[in-house]
N, C-alpha and C positions, 0 to 999 in steps of 0.2 A: 443796271435797272431795266426792267421789262419795258417794252414799248407801251406808250399810252394807248388805252383802248380806242379803237377807231370810232369816229363820230357817227352816230346813226343818221340816216338821211333826214334832212330838214323838211320832211313831208309827212302828212298824217298817215301813220302806219298802224294805228291802234284799231283792233277789231274787238268788238264786244263778244264775250262768251255767249250771251243770250242770242246774238245774231248768228253765231256758229251753230247753235243747237235749235233755236226757235226763231226762224226768220220772221220778219214782220216789222211793224212800226213800233219803235221803242222810244219815241219822243218824250214820253213821260219820265224816262230815266234821266233826262237832261233837265237841269234846273232853270233854264232860261229860254223862252220862245224866240228871242231876238238873235240867237246864235246861228240858227239854221242857214239863213242866206249867206252869212259870212264864212261858213265852214266849207262851202262848195268848192272854192278855188284853193283852199289849204293855206293861204298866205297868213291868216291870223294864227293858225296852229304853228306854222314855222316860226313866226315872230315870238310866240309864247315859248317855244322850245329854246330859242336863242337866249331870251331873257331869263328863263329858269336856269339854264346852264351858267349864265353870268352870276345870278343870285347865289347859287350853291358854291361857285368858286370863290366869290367874295366872302361868303359866310365861313368857309373853311380855308381862308387865305393863309392863316398861320401854319396850318398843317401841310398846305401845299407849297409853302415857302414863297408866297406872293405878297408883295408890298403895295399898298395904295399909292397912287401917283403923288398925293399930297404929302406922303411921308418920304419923298425922294431924298431929302437931306439926311434922314436917319440912316439910309442905306450905306452911308460912308462908315458907320460904326461897325466894329467887328461883330457885335452881337446880332446885327441884322443881316450880315452877309453869311452865306454858307461857308463851311470850312475850306472848300476848294478855291475860294477867292472870286468866284463868279458872281456877278451882280444878280440879285433875285429878280424874277419877272415882276412886272407891275400891273396893277389893275385899277381903273378909275373908281373913285369913291362915288356911290350913287348920291346925287344931290339935285335939287330943283334948278332947272335952267333959267327960271325967272328971278328967284331971290337967292339962289346958290346955297340954300341951307341943306345940310346933310342929315338933319335931325327930323324925328317924327316919321309919319307914314309917307313914304316916297312912292308915287305911282308912275309906271311907265306905260305910255300909250301903245296899244297893239296895232295901231293903224299907221303910225309915223314914228319919228325918232324923238318925240318930246317926252321929257321927264319932268314931273311937277310934284309939288308938295301938297298934302291934304289940308294941313292946318291953316295955311293962308289961302286955300281954295284955288290955287293956281291950276291944279289938275282938273278940277271941276270946270273952271272957266275955259280951259283949253277944249275939253270935250264939248262944251256948249257952243263955243265959237266955231269950231271946225266940224261939228257934227260927228265926232268920233265916239263910238258907243262903248268900246271895251278897253280896259287897262288892267295892268297887273301890279299888285303890291309887291315890291321887290323883296322885302324882308321875308315874306311867307309864301310868295308865289300865288297869292289869292287872286282869283279872276273877278273883276268888278264890272258890273253892267251899269252904265250911266242912265239908261232908260228905266231899269228896275230900281235904281238907287240902292243897290245892295250887292253883296258878294254872292256869286252863283256857283253851283256845282255842275260839272259836266264830266262824263266818264272819259271822253277822249282827251281832255286837258289833264285829267287826273292820271291817265295812263302815261302821258308824256312826262308829267312831273315825276312819277314813280321811276320811269326808265332813266331819267336824269339823275335821280338820287342814287340808283344802283351804279351808274357810270361814275359818278363822283366818288362813291365809296371805294370802287376799284382803284381809282387813281390815287386816293389818299393812302390806301394800303400799299400800293407800289412805292410811293414816296417814303412812307414811314418805315416800311419793312421791305427793302429792296431784295433781300435774300429769300423771301417767302414766295413759293410757287402756288398760285391759286388758279383753279379753272375759271375761265370766263363764263359769266352768266349769259345764257341765251333764252330768249322768251319762247315759250311753247304755244303753238296754235294748233287747234284740232284740224286734222285733215278730214276728207270726206268720210273715210271709214271710221275714224275715231269719233267724229261728230254723230254719225249714225248709230254707233254702238252705245254712246253715252245717252243719246236721246231715247233709244229703245229701252235701255235699262234704268232710266232715271224717272222718278216721280216726285213732284213737289210735295213737301210735307210741312207741317207746322213746326215752329221753332222747338228744338229738342236739345237735350243735354243738361237740362236743369231738373233736378229731382232730389228730394230729401232722403235721408237714410235713417231707418229706425234704430233707436238705441236698444240693444238687446241685453242690457245689464252692464253698465260701466264700459261700454264700447265706443264712447265718444272719441277716444284716441285713434281707433281704427277708422271711424267715419270721416274725420278730417283728412287723414292721409288718402283715403279713397277718393274724396272730392278733389284733392290736389292732383291725383293721378288722372281723373276724368278730364280736368281742365288743363292738363299738360298738352300743349299743341302737338308735340312729337309723338307722345304715346297715343293720343287721339288719332292722329294720321295713320299710325302703324296698325292699330287694332281695328279701326273702321275700314281700312283697306284690305281686311281679311288676310293679313300676313301671318297671323296665328289663328287658325280656326279650331275651335273645340271639337268640331265634327270630323276633322281630318287629322287631329293630333294623335301621334303614336304612343304618347305617354299614357299608361293605363289608368293611373290614379294619382291624386294629390298633385296635379299640375297647376301651378300658379298662373302660367300663361293662359290656360283655358279659363281659369277663374276671372282673369282680366278681360278676356274676350266676352264672357257672359255678362260681366259687369257693364261693359260698354254697350252691349246689346240691350240691356235693361234700361240704361239711361237714354238711349236713342230709339226706344220702342214707341214713344209717343204717350206712354202711360205717365200720369202726373202724380199718382198717389205715392207716398213714401215707400221705399224699397228696403227690405231686410236682407242684408248680405250674409245669410246664415252659411251658405256653402263656402264663401270666401273665408269666413271666420273658422269654420271647421277644418278647412285645408291648411290654414295657418297653424292651428293647434297641432295637427298631425305632422307638420313640417318643422315647427319650432316648439319644442316642449316647454321652453321658458315662458312662452306667451300663453300657454294653455290655462284655462280657468277664467273666472269672472272678476278677478281683481283688476283694479285700475293699473294700466300700463303706461309707460312713457311713449309718446307719439313718435319721437325720434328713433327710439329703439325698434318700434314696429316698422317704421319707414325703412331702416337699414335691413331688417330681417326680411321684409317683403321684397326689396330689391335683390337680395341674395337668393331668395327662393325662386323668383321669376328667372333670374340668370341661370340657376342650377338646372332647371327643367327645360331650358331653351335648347332646341336641336343644334344650334350653332355655338353652344357654350364651350369656351376654351379657357385655360388658365392664363394665357398671355395673348394679347392682341385679339381680344374677343369681339365678335361682330354682332352680339345679341342686342336686342333693343335697349336693354338697360345700360350697357356700356356705350352704345352709340348716343344715348341721351344724357347720361349723368357722369360718365367716366372722364376724368382728367388726370393730370400728373403734376406733382409738386417737385420742385428742384430745391435742394438744400445745399447751399454753398458755404463751406468752412474755409476761412482765410487765415493763414498763419501770419501774424504780425511781424515775424522776424525775417522770413524769406519771401513773403507775399504769395506763397503757393496756395492755390485754390483747389480744394477737393470737393467734388460734386456728387450728390446722391439723389436718387429719384424714387418717389413713392407714389403709387396709384391712389386716387381718391374718388369717392362717389359723392361726397359733400364736404363742406368746410364748417368746423365747429369753432366758434369765436368766443373768447372770454369777454365779459362785459366791463372789465376794469383791469388795471395793471396787476401784474403777478403779486406784487408786494401787498401783504395784508396787515391790517392793524390788529392789535391784541384784543380789541373790544369784542371780537366775534368768538372767543373761546367758549363762553358760557351760553351760546345760542341754543335755544330749545328746538328740538326736531319739529320741522313743519312750519316754523316761524318765518315771517317775511323780513327781508333786509332791504331797506330803501337807502342805504348809505351810498353816497356818491363819491367815488375815489378817482374819477377821471372823466374825460370827455365822453359824451353819450350820443354817438351816431354810428351808423354802419361803417362809414369811411374811417372813423377813429379806431374802430375794432379791427378793420383790415390793415390799417397803418401799424397797429401793435402786432398783428399777426405776422406781417412781413418786415418788421423792424429788425435792424441788425442788433444782435445781442452778444454780449461778451461771455465766453465759455469759462468754466471753472479751471483751476490749475491742473487737475488730473483728468480733465474730460477730453483732451485731444492729444494725439500723437502725430507729429509731422513726419511724413515719409521722406521729405527732402532733408530736413534738419536732423532726422533720425533721433529725435529727443521727445520725451514726455514732459509736459508741464509748460510748453510754449504758450505764450499769449495768443489767443485766437478768437475770432468772432464768427457767428453763424447767422445766415439770413435766408429766409424762405422766399420763393417766388413761384408763380404758376407757369410751368413750362407748356403744358397742354391744357387749354381752357375748354370745358365742355359746353355743348349747346345749351344745356339747362344747368343753372347754378342753384344749388340748395345750400342755404345757410342755417345752421343751428346756433341760436344765441343761448349760451350756457347759463340759464337762469337757476338751475338746481345745483347746489353745492353739497358735497358730502365730506369735505376735508375736516372741518371743525364743528361737528354737529350739523346735521342736514338742515338746509335753509333754502329759501327761494329769494332771488334777487328781483325786486319789483321795479327797478329802475327803467324808465322809458327810454328806448333806443330809437332815435330818428333814422328813418330809412327813406330813400328816394323811390319815385315811381320809375325813374330811368337811372341806371347805374353804369358808370364808365369804369371798366376793370383794366384799362390800359396800363395804369401806373404799377399794377401788381404783377404784370407778366414778365417772364424772363426776357423775352425779345425786347420789350420796352426798356428794361434795365440795361441790356447790352447796347441798345441804340443810344441811350443817354450817356453811357460811358464812352462810346466811340466818339460822340460829339464833344465830350469834355476833352478827350485825348487829342482830337483834331484841333480844337480851339487852343489848347496849350501849345501844340506844335506850331500853330500859326503865329502865336505870340512869342515864339522863340524860347519856349520852356520857361515861363515866368516862375519866379521863386518867391517865397515868403520872406519876411524880414530876417529870419535866422538862417537863410540860405538854403533851406530845404525846399523841394518842389512843392508847388501848391497842389493840394489834394482836395476832393470834395468835402472832407471833414474839416479842412483848415479854413474854409470860407463859409460864411453864413448864407442861407438860402435867399435872404433879402438883398445881399450885396453882390451876388454872383449870378449872372444870367444862365450859367451852365447848370445851376441847380433848379431851374424852372421846370415844372412838370412837363412830361411829354404830351404833345397834342393828342386828343382822343383819336383812336383808330376805330372806324365804324364797325369792324368785325369783333370788337371787344366791348360794344355797347349793348346793354341788356335792358329788357322791359319786365317790370313786375307783373306776375299773373296770379299769384296765390300767396296768402299769409295765414299762418296758424297761430292762434292765441291760446293762452292758458289763464283761466281765472281761478282764484281761490288758493288754498294751501297746497303744499306739494303732494300730499297723499290723498287729498279729498277734493281736488279741484275739478274743473270741467274744461274741455277743449271745444273751441269754435274755430271757424275758418272764414276767410274772405276769398273769393275767386272771381276772375274776370271771364265773362262769357259774352261773346258777340259785342265787345267794346263796352259792356256795362259791368259794374261791380255788384256782387251779390253777397249777402251775409248768409252763412250756412251753419245752422245750429241744429245738428241731428236732423229731425224731420222738418224743421222750419227753414224755409227759403224766402228771403226778403231782399228787396232792392237796397243797395247801399251806395254811398258816394265815395269818391277817392279820398276825400277828407277824412271820412270815417276810417278808412283803411290805414292811412298814413299816421293817424293819431292813436292807433291801437298799440298795445304792448305786445309786440310780436315775440313769438318763441321760435318759429321757423319761417323762412322767407324763400320764395321760389321765383327765379328770374329766367327768362328765355332770351336767347340772342336776338337782337333786332335784325341782323343780317346773317343768315345761315350759309355756311360753306357747303357746296354740293359735293358729295362724296362719289366721284366717278368710279373710283377703284372698286367699291363694293356695291354699286348700283345694280349690276347684273346678278349679284348673289341673292338679292332680297326677293 
């Protein structure tokens, strides 16, 4: 396992970008006037960093293999000890020093070693008696001012908290995936030349990036996809940093990369009136004849076609290991494992993906759908209805038919075998299509509501997590001396229930596999005559996007919608050092 990331110095090292580029008094950017005298010697910042590190380690103690001190007796059990037999490190449970309660809001004083509870007012009493102004809520690392009687925001404390989150994520990745090699994150500060160049070429502008799109005749399917492109953080960074310029492009005509560049220029021009993407539509017609015309199209088909066309006209486009912006953003890889039940031989195949299409219910259908009328809605509920349930079905082990598999080891056809999918390479941006439109037994639309989260953990569906879980199971069985079931056969994951075996517990979340929702596409109405709308996140706020109409929305509105497509972006991005010089 790689060495633990070195601890940053426990002194205030945070510099504000505004101080790099625009020197002066920025006290208004700090939420509390009482902080200034305490920050001069740096002691309160150092104490906050120590407590924030403790808070994050305690929060992720299971992923880090840390046991609370109060659970010392449990560490004697095999399920709490690591497979190598070493005792897990321990961490004290945060509790009030006066009443010893570990429940509720626990505050740690930033001036001394006192820890008190909020509910019984022991923390407030300590601050009043000792004259100590600031404390930190351990569960959320919130900074509390006893004079303001409120939680306050400060950029220096926020910077320390963010740096500790990054450090904690790196440690968890090393513990959970010891074989993975990742580059260390290093914070960038502008030097004198960089600061001068940025200051000279930068001007403050009003908030941009929000703009409606005109419907040019049943083009709502295109408008929602373009809005999702605009609010995609990786595409936005690529095109706004002038990495594909329509003025310097060598492609003479029908370049989708140039159309994307012009689209971002229009959205960030400061103009607020709705924009009509006529040029984008015309270029798509010329590139994809199947989408030409004013008939209603499927938004997912347009999405895939647009990705392919942007990739095809990219200067760095290749058939394999492509470094174009589309593959850097959306490309992943599926691993399909077929296991022979006779000899346990595993055959793996790999398939590239740009998105994941999920069935909304189990494969088995009832006979009641035979006489469905084209365009009718189907609200039948045949299974669990959440994104996690759909992903579970997508990656669930399925038994193959008698003549579907030939084992190269047994050299026989008709061997019993099972197949299971997992995600070997997970992309920075995950796009999900919820397959609401059926064409098998008379076309119909599935109106079932699918629950989806604002934050999605994909750890359980990755190949590396499956391997990690299997290695832990094998090590645990080896530690127990090869335990067997009642009939004498070795215990396997399938022979024990998930509720009775600790080995079947889900793998702890790995920070690099946690995603945040940033866009949702909805479809209202019947299959052929419906209308597409979208939700997108901009500067931390959700907005409803209905062609030319742009209005503020809430996260509740987003999560309660009947989604057709979902877009998630990684919460922690891996920096690609190998290709950084090529961009």
